[in-house]
C-alpha positions as a Markdown table, in Angstrom:
| # | Residue | x | y | z |
|---|---|---|---|---|
| 1 | Met | 90.6 | 103.2 | 142.8 |
| 2 | Phe | 93.5 | 105.5 | 143.3 |
| 3 | Ala | 92.9 | 107.0 | 139.8 |
| 4 | Ile | 89.7 | 108.2 | 141.0 |
| 5 | Ile | 90.9 | 109.7 | 144.1 |
| 6 | Gly | 93.4 | 111.3 | 142.3 |
| 7 | Val | 91.4 | 113.1 | 139.7 |
| 8 | Gly | 88.6 | 113.7 | 142.2 |
| 9 | Thr | 91.7 | 115.7 | 144.5 |
| 10 | Phe | 93.3 | 117.2 | 140.9 |
| 11 | Ile | 89.7 | 118.9 | 140.3 |
| 12 | Gly | 89.2 | 120.0 | 144.0 |
| 13 | Tyr | 92.5 | 121.3 | 144.4 |
| 14 | Lys | 92.1 | 123.5 | 140.8 |
| 15 | Leu | 88.8 | 124.9 | 141.9 |
| 16 | Asp | 90.3 | 125.9 | 144.7 |
| 17 | Glu | 93.0 | 127.7 | 143.0 |
| 18 | Asn | 90.5 | 129.6 | 141.0 |
| 19 | Tyr | 88.1 | 130.0 | 143.7 |
| 20 | Pro | 90.3 | 130.4 | 146.9 |
| 21 | Asn | 88.4 | 130.1 | 150.1 |
| 22 | Lys | 89.4 | 130.1 | 153.4 |
| 23 | His | 89.7 | 126.1 | 154.2 |
| 24 | Asn | 90.4 | 124.8 | 150.8 |
| 25 | Leu | 86.5 | 123.1 | 150.7 |
| 26 | Phe | 86.6 | 122.2 | 146.8 |
| 27 | Thr | 89.4 | 120.0 | 147.2 |
| 28 | Leu | 87.8 | 118.6 | 150.9 |
| 29 | Phe | 84.4 | 117.9 | 149.0 |
| 30 | Ala | 86.4 | 116.7 | 145.8 |
| 31 | Thr | 88.3 | 114.3 | 147.6 |
| 32 | Leu | 85.6 | 113.0 | 150.1 |
| 33 | Ser | 83.1 | 112.4 | 146.7 |
| 34 | Ser | 85.9 | 110.3 | 145.1 |
| 35 | Val | 86.7 | 108.2 | 147.7 |
| 36 | Ile | 83.0 | 107.3 | 148.1 |
| 37 | Ile | 82.7 | 106.9 | 144.4 |
| 38 | Ser | 85.7 | 104.6 | 144.4 |
| 39 | Ile | 84.3 | 102.4 | 147.5 |
| 40 | Ile | 81.0 | 101.9 | 145.6 |
| 41 | Tyr | 82.6 | 101.3 | 142.4 |
| 42 | Ile | 84.9 | 98.2 | 144.3 |
| 43 | Ile | 82.6 | 97.2 | 146.3 |
| 44 | Arg | 80.1 | 96.9 | 142.7 |
| 45 | Arg | 83.3 | 95.2 | 141.5 |
| 46 | Ile | 83.6 | 92.4 | 144.1 |
| 47 | Ile | 80.1 | 91.5 | 143.7 |
| 48 | Ala | 79.9 | 91.1 | 140.5 |
| 49 | Thr | 82.9 | 89.0 | 140.5 |
| 50 | Ser | 81.2 | 87.0 | 143.4 |
| 51 | Lys | 78.4 | 86.4 | 141.0 |
| 52 | Glu | 80.4 | 85.6 | 137.9 |
| 53 | Glu | 82.4 | 83.0 | 140.1 |
| 54 | Gln | 78.8 | 80.7 | 141.2 |
């Protein structure tokens, strides 16, 4: 989970360095997207684990 969020934030940060804007939107959107992706990943892992235990 931390790796997904870290990579997303890093990508957003680098995009903001290359394409500067007033509110660092690339970092904001990349971080938010990576948090959503990591939550979906965790939920899918929990569901898969619970199915294996039955």
